[in-house]
N, C-alpha and C positions, 0 to 999 in steps of 0.2 A: 504493499500500499504506500505511493508516494505520500510527502509529506499533505501538501493541500489539497488530498485526499482526508487525510486523518485531523485538519484543523478546520475540515468543512463538516468533521462527522463530529469534532468537538464543540466547536459552536453553532452545531446543532444541539446538540447533547445539551446544553445554555440554555437557548432559549426555549428549552420542552418545560425547564427544570421551574425557570425564573419563572416561565409562567402560567406554574401551580399554584404560586402566591402573589399573583395576581385575585383581582375581583372577582365574582364567579359571573357578576354581570358585563364583564367587560367584552366580550363575545355574543355578547345573550344578539339579538334584531335589533336593530333601531327601534325605541318606540312610536308607537306611532301616529303623526303629525291631527293635534285636531285645533279645527276653528270655528271661529263661534262671530255672527253674524248675525242681519234682522231681517223679517218677511218685513218687504215695505207696506203691506198695508195696511202696518200696527201703525202706517201716518196716512194712512192715504188722501184724507181730506187734505193734508197740504200736499201731496204731490201729487194731487190734481191739480191744484192753484200753481205750484210754484216745484218744477220737479229737482231742477238745480241749485235752487235756496234751500231745499228741502235735504236735498241731499251729501248737500256741503253744511250742514246742520249734522248730519249723524258723522260725518268726517271730523269734526271736533270735537265725538262727544268720543273719537275713539273708534269707533268701529270700519270698518276695512272692506267687510265680505258684505254684501248685503243681496236679496232674491225678491225677485220681486214678482206681481201679483196682477198686470197689465200689459196687455200681447194686443196692439188694436189691428188691424187693418196693416201688419209688418211691419209695425210700427209701438216703441217701446216706451209707454209717454210722452207717448206725440213723438218719439223722438226717431226717424233710423236708423238701425241697426249698428250702420260706423259710427255716426254723430253718439249713441247713447253711451257706446266703448269709448270712445274720447270724450267726454262728460264726463264718466264716471274715472280711467286715469287719470284727469286730468287732476280731480280729488283724493288720487292714491287710495279707490274705489277696485273691486272685483266681484263681479259678479257672476259666482260658481254655478247657479241655481234659479233657477226659474217655474211658475204657476202656470199652465195654459193648458185648459181640459181637451183632451180626446177623446174623441165619441167612437161610439162603428161608423159612424159616417162616410169619419176621415178615409174610410178602409172600399174600395174602388172593388166592386164583385166581377167587374168585367174585366176589367184589365190583369185581377187579379195582386193587385198592387195598392201604396197607399198611397191618395189623392193628390193630384200639384197644390193644393193649399198647405196639409200637410208636412210633404219635404220643405216648402218655403220657411214650416216654421221650427222645420229642423233645420235647416240652411238657416234662419237669421239667427238661433238659441248660436249656432258653432261661431256663427258670428262676431255675434255678443262676449265671449268669454266662454259660454258657458260649459260646467261637464256635465251636468245636472237635467230633464226634461222632463218633469214634475208633474205631471196630471196630478187634481185635487179632487175629480171625481168621477162616478158614478152615475148612469144612467138611472132612471127611477124604468123603467120600460126593460133593465137586464138584471135587478134585482130578484123574480120572479119567476125569473124562463131559464132553466136549464140550458137548453140548445143554444143559445145565444148565449150565456154566460162564457161558457165551455169558449167561444167560439171569440166572445168578447180580449179573455184570457188569450186565447193562443194571439190576436194582434197586438198584447203586451207585447210578448214576446220578441213579433216580429221588427217589433215600433224596437226595440232593443236591440236587435241586429242595422235594424234603419241606425238609431243613434251612434252605434261600434263603430260607425264608416263614418264619421266627421271627430269618432277619438269624444262621445262623452256613452251617459246612461240614461235610459229613462228610465224612470222612479215613478210610483203614486203615492200618494197624501191619504189618506184617513176623515174620516167626519166620524160620525157616530152611528149613522145608520146602518153601519157593517159587524156594530156587537149588539144588536138587535133585531139581528135582518137571518134567519135561518138558511143553511143552503142541505136541507137533510137532516145529519144530524149534529154539522156543526156554522159554526159564525160566517155567515158573509165573507172574515177578516180571514180567520183558518183556510178558505177556498181561498182568495185569491193569495194566500204565503205559498197553499199545497199545487197549486195548476201556474205560477209566474217558474223559469227560471234564477235563482236570486244572479244567475253570474251577469245577465240580458237585463234584468231589472233589481234597480235600487226601492224598498224602501223606508218614506219618510214619516214615521209614528209622527202624529201630534199626540202628546198626551193630555194635552185639558180636551180636547174633541171627543175623544172614545168616556173622560169619567162617569156621565146619567147617564151614560145609554150598558153602563156595565164591564165597558175595557177598563183594566187592572195593568198600568205601564210597565212594573215593576212586576207582575209573573208573565205578561208578553214576551218581558226581556230575558228572562229565562226561560221560558217557552220556544223559543225558537231564536237563541246563542248564535249570534252573529251577520242574522239578517239583516240590517238597520241601524244601515250609513249614513241616513239624515235623522236629524229631531227638532219638528216644532217645540224649543219648551214655553210654559206656560205654567202660572198656577190660577186654581179658580179662586171664586167666593159663590157661597147660595145667591140668588137675583132673584130682585123680588120684582123688578122689572118686566118682565116675563117678557124682554128681549132675547137674553144668553140658552144658550142649547141647552139644552135638556132640564133648565134651574137654575142651572149656573156662568156665569161670567169671568171673563178673565180679571186679572191684576195683577200688580206689580209683583217678582219672585220674588217669595219666599210671606208672604202675607195675604198667603189664602190657604187652602183644607187639604193643597196634594203639596204627598213628601220630595217636590220635586228636587233637591240635594241632593239622596238616597236614589233617585229618579236615574238622574243624569251621570250620578258614581254607577252605576249596574251600566247603565250605555255605557259607559267609557270601559268598564273592566268586562263585559260580556253581551254587548248588546251590536261591537261589529261599528258602533257611530264613530265617525272621522269631524260629522257639522250637525253644529250643537246653535239651530236660525230660534230666535229671539218673537214669540210673535204676543203681541197684547193688546185685545183686539178692541176691548172698554176701559175704563180710565177708572169710573168713580169719581166726578169733578174733575179733576188733572188732566196740567196739560198733558198731551201723549207724546212727545217729546221731553218733560220730564219729569215722564213715569219709562219712555225702553233710556235712559238714562241710567236710573237708579236699575234697570232692566240689567248694564251690559258692567256696575258697578259691583253685583251679585254676584254675577260670574265668575269677573274675577276674582272678587273673598271667596268662590267655590274652588279657586285654584284654574282656571279657566284665562 
């Protein structure tokens, strides 16, 4: 054995021996990156009147990521996709996700393909920089028709393929009806998760919407580990206005009846969640911007 070979073996042995003294997590997989954003529906009236000014207020609070709830006639809040991306970039904001309802009519049976309208939706989402195109609704006509529902779940998966071609993922966002509607012996929500490919269709769990309909976020996170890439983070209070969902209104994080801190902790640990999107829809007389500022501060106190 020549000296260079002996030196190599000796040095390798020293490296191996030294590695035993290093902390166990040195060679572990890097920690997943978690991000906090805001659903712009939280400040919907202001966004309708002054999108640019509203976005600046959010950026000044410390928000970096936003999620849209307004895509109409190929425009985001009245802006062409490239214009809206420029507006966001100028404020050092990014929009990784957005809500646009996909219906059964967005599939053309005669062509066995998506309609041009829906293809433009995906194209515009990619242009503005989205990573997720999220549909937040399921038409009532589909909820009690097994054949139509199964076909629509196939459409979900096909949309996942369409989004994948543009470097994005398709996603679904729940409301309340998924938990008080049955498909056979299981809830509609269970059916959706069972019939969508997690590699193609992401789930955005709205922890508040489900509360009054019997959905328990902590239980679902444990039942379906790794299935919820995105989450709408909310807290809820009992409503006496009759305007909330199933008798509840959203409120400032940590001020309601939900164990929100425990929910986000479980989502980080087992839910596969990397995007935590704050959404507050009612304000109990407070200014919406004041509310979402406190919401962001609360998330930071919780370690985000």
